[in-house]
Phi, psi and omega in degrees: 000129178285160183295329179293315180294321179297318178299314176306308181301320181298318180297319183292322177300315177296317179296315177300318181296321178295316181296326177294319177292333181278353180288146180295145174271096183277135179247136179285130174237142182228153180277111179278332182194172177234153176236122180226120182234122181288139178232158181282158181304331182274004176258111176248102185291139177268109184291345185285348179211121173217137183233120176270135172207160178248151172219186181295336184267355180142200180251143185223156173231124179254135184219140174287130173263117187277339180281295174266101191303103186192172173244121176270134177247113184259137173274116186286339176278307179284343178057049180219165176283112186274326178198150179235127179259108183291142177236153178224148179282317189233178180091185182300337179248016186285145183244355178074221185275114184273151179209055178104173188206170169210122177276118184250354172198178182282008176212010181227133185229136176251127178244134173273130179229163178240133354308159191299103180220140170261120180263126176257119183236154165267181186282358168269359179087010178281129180284110183269326183196154179238125179240118180280135177244114182228157179206111183298336184275348190218108185273001184291130185269073195212144169202143180209156166221077181250182175303331183289304178229077179290151166305139177248123188229118173202149178057036179062026175233133175253132171254135176222172184206141175245097189287336192281151182247126174290154179052052193305311187283346182255338182289146177273161177295323178299318175290325177295328180287348174285339183288130179255106189271352185256137180227163171236156174228126180272109181266006183280349179219167182289346184282332181050052183298138176256130180232129175266126187281149182281060182234125181239164174297146181286157179296151173089008182286343173243028181300326180262005182126167185294129177232168180308129182268002177301154176206171176225161177211164176205182187225151178215100186059240180276354185262137167251132182250116180261128186235096176297147179291330186236045177206134178290340190275137174255142175262133178250114185247139177269125178291316184295319183271348177060038184211160176284126185267313187202168171233126184234133178275134178227068188280128172282143172301331186262358178253100188244292183260120178273160174285119176275123187269145169207164188297333183289348181266358191282344181261142175068209183267358186305310182290324178298317179293318180298326178292314180296327183272009171242169180249155173200169177268172175221228190289142172248138179229151174250133177257096184290343180283333183233004178054053174220161176252142171248123178243108179289146174215159182244111174291159177291153179228159168269112187297327183291347179275359180240151179266048178225154179288160178300325180291322179290326176290323183288327178285328185222083179311131181283330182246128180225136175234167180224130172269142175246119184245139176285179184300341177259012175074023175267141186291125170271320180169182181228155179216141178255135169275160178294157177306129176065017179291325193244141169277122181297153182071349193245087173215156170202164183256132175236180175300328184275343180146200180269122180267124176239129184289135176255013174286053182265116185299339183277001179273147175291336179257025176302137181215110184286002183271000186224145160273123183230132180221142167267132177265115187259135172239150186241139176304143177091345179262149182264138179234153188288330189217000000 
């Protein structure tokens, strides 16, 4: 064999090997079971916040009822409403404008409200305390505890985040990196001191232009994992050290070009269509039962190929994928759900697997009289049953 031919074959072998390694690692996911809970006509679930928890009596799912203002706690085994916590907007127990919650014990509930206040309530709906959240470095009047950015509470310390940036289109990246979005609240004493941590967005997040500042987060032991919607990088933060430990890239094969925002896109459907024709990430969740992370993402779509308006597609994305990362944030693989299978924002992790809501109004079998979830299991992960 002459050297020229050998060189060509060697090059083709290397090229083939590189292409093979660049292929996405697809993971098979299957529906192991379904959860279907009948709800009354007066129960209108808020998909932006659901909280799964276990107690000595079983597994439960708490969801905000937007019609009769309350939090419904459902028994997942009996598939019934086990308890309802009444909420009020005004009066002695009024909480005002709510924006998510966190159950921290069997008699204590924390509600995020706007203007930024944490309302501490008991399970009878009585307002026990109000904690003001302020930051002189960040004028955004926002606080939330949703599926996207839930309050993180452990050891009598609460971690919260305000991801939005005031004066978005005019602020520079340099000035935006000076904003400290993460705070803690100390519940170990009556003062409930609020501390804003010296943690900033990493440089380069607007390198290619202004992008959505939304993000999601979750926790694993002492670590908080922050997952921006329009950045492949994950921030790893230590709770105990109160500092940023590392930045890790977790790039999806299907998330390539992000939507670059500008003022001209703000009217009509123009910006919505550009967003749909771009890709981005969404909620990140930690599965403590299998020590893996799930990072939801939206691949770009061609709007004209669907028989829905851009606004309908934007509210309920037709294509949804999920990255599966191990405990060290290394990619295990990615999985795609069927078109319109899943309702966006509405997922949680339970002992049986990843629960994804199928209450998607764009589905032909949509039924508002039930809470419905597919329980997804992935190949290569271990399950108890």
